[in-house]
C-alpha positions in Angstrom: -3.9 16.5 27.5 -3.2 13.1 29.2 -3.4 10.1 28.3 -6.7 8.2 27.4 -7.5 5.4 28.6 -10.3 2.8 28.2 -13.0 3.0 30.2 -14.3 -0.6 30.0 -11.9 -3.7 31.4 -10.1 -5.3 28.5 -12.1 -8.4 28.7 -15.4 -6.5 28.2 -14.0 -4.7 24.8 -16.8 -6.1 22.3 -15.7 -7.7 19.2 -16.6 -6.2 16.3 -17.5 -8.1 12.6 -14.5 -8.0 10.4 -14.5 -5.6 7.9 -10.4 -5.6 6.5 -7.8 -8.0 6.5 -5.7 -5.6 8.2 -4.1 -2.2 8.1 -0.8 -0.1 8.9 -1.0 3.5 10.2 2.0 5.2 10.8 5.4 7.6 10.0 6.5 6.2 6.6 9.9 5.6 8.1 12.5 4.7 5.0 13.1 1.2 6.8 9.2 0.3 6.1 9.5 1.0 2.3 9.7 -2.4 1.3 6.8 -4.1 3.7 4.9 -1.2 2.2 5.1 -1.9 -1.2 4.2 -5.5 -0.2 1.1 -4.1 2.1 0.2 -2.2 -1.0 0.3 -4.4 -3.7 -1.8 -6.6 -1.7 -4.5 -3.8 -1.6 -4.3 -4.1 2.4 -3.9 -0.1 3.3 -1.2 1.3 4.3 -1.7 4.9 6.0 0.9 7.5 6.6 0.4 10.0 9.5 2.7 11.9 12.0 1.6 12.7 15.2 4.5 15.6 15.6 2.9 17.4 12.7 -0.7 16.6 13.7 -1.2 14.9 10.2 -3.3 11.7 11.0 -5.2 10.4 8.6 -7.9 8.7 10.8 -9.4 10.2 14.1 -9.1 8.3 17.2 -12.4 6.2 17.1 -11.9 5.7 13.4 -8.5 4.3 14.1 -10.0 2.1 17.1 -12.6 0.7 14.9 -10.5 -0.1 12.2 -8.3 -2.5 15.0 -11.3 -3.6 16.3 -12.8 -4.8 12.7 -9.1 -5.5 10.9 -8.6 -9.6 11.0 -4.9 -9.0 11.5 -2.8 -6.4 13.6 -0.2 -5.4 11.4 2.7 -4.4 13.1 5.6 -3.1 11.0 9.4 -2.7 12.6 10.0 0.8 13.7 13.1 3.1 13.3 15.6 2.0 16.0 18.6 3.6 17.4 21.8 3.1 19.0 19.8 3.2 22.6 16.7 1.8 21.3 15.3 -1.1 19.8 13.0 -1.2 16.5 9.8 -2.7 18.4 6.8 -1.0 17.4 3.9 -0.1 20.4 0.9 -1.7 18.2 2.0 -5.3 19.7 0.2 -4.4 22.9 -2.4 -2.9 21.4 -3.5 -5.9 19.3 -2.6 -8.3 21.6 -5.2 -6.8 24.1 -7.8 -6.6 21.4 -7.1 -10.2 20.8 -6.1 -10.2 17.6 -3.4 -12.0 15.8 0.0 -10.3 14.8 1.7 -10.3 11.9 5.1 -8.6 12.5 8.4 -7.6 10.4 10.7 -8.3 12.8 11.7 -10.1 15.9 10.4 -8.4 18.7 12.6 -8.7 22.3 10.8 -9.1 25.4 11.8 -10.3 29.0 9.8 -12.8 28.9 9.8 -13.4 24.8 7.3 -13.8 22.3 7.6 -16.8 20.2 7.0 -16.6 16.2 4.3 -18.8 15.4 3.1 -19.0 18.8 2.6 -15.8 19.9 2.7 -13.6 16.5 3.1 -14.6 12.6 6.6 -13.2 10.9 5.9 -11.9 7.8 8.0 -10.4 4.8 7.9 -9.6 1.4 7.8 -12.5 0.6 4.5 -13.6 2.3 1.6 -14.9 1.0 -0.9 -13.6 2.9 -4.0 -15.2 0.8 -2.6 -18.3 2.4 -1.6 -17.7 6.2 -5.2 -19.2 7.6 -4.4 -22.4 6.2 -0.8 -22.3 7.0 -1.2 -20.8 10.7 -3.8 -21.4 13.7 -4.9 -17.8 13.9 -7.5 -18.1 16.7 -4.8 -20.3 18.9 -2.4 -17.4 17.9 -4.3 -14.4 19.2 -5.4 -16.4 22.0 -2.0 -17.2 22.8 -0.7 -13.5 22.2 -3.9 -12.5 24.6 -2.6 -14.6 27.2 1.0 -13.2 27.0 -0.7 -9.9 27.1 -2.2 -10.8 30.7 0.9 -12.6 31.9 3.5 -9.8 30.9 2.0 -6.4 29.8 -1.3 -5.8 31.8 -1.3 -3.7 34.5 -0.7 -6.9 37.1 1.3 -8.9 34.3 3.7 -5.7 34.4 4.0 -6.0 38.1 4.4 -9.8 37.9 7.2 -9.4 35.3 9.1 -6.7 37.3 9.4 -8.8 40.3 10.3 -11.8 38.2 13.0 -9.9 37.0 13.8 -8.3 40.2 14.2 -12.2 41.5 15.9 -13.6 38.7 18.8 -10.9 39.1 19.0 -11.0 42.6 18.0 -7.6 42.9 
């Protein structure tokens, strides 16, 4: 089976009413345990999945619904290695959906995401109940969406590639 793509242009994905603060679904790497405990203490769903063994707690339609109906996109550091960074691919997914990102690491892109502008940094000391009084979450969501359009959409990826080639003199 091939990769499924969205049938609608990104601008036409209709927003849905908020049903939850957010959730996390992914592998239960050891490096995620501290933030996992924090999410569970805050009654934020932490769902464990493993695509290699088809252990998926939600069907794809349910998963997309949960993403679209969450107030925040919670993105937790993945397992990095010598040749790879610990970024999580959900950053882009949530930016496409215009969700304010809550990230527990500092993502690294050629055109950087800026903490407090494109995402909110979280850790085990974050008071989730105060986020909306500390940040303009609509502005963060819009800034993230604009970053997505400029850097990670089809046109954005091409534009960034050309930018890198020009700036590196290739």
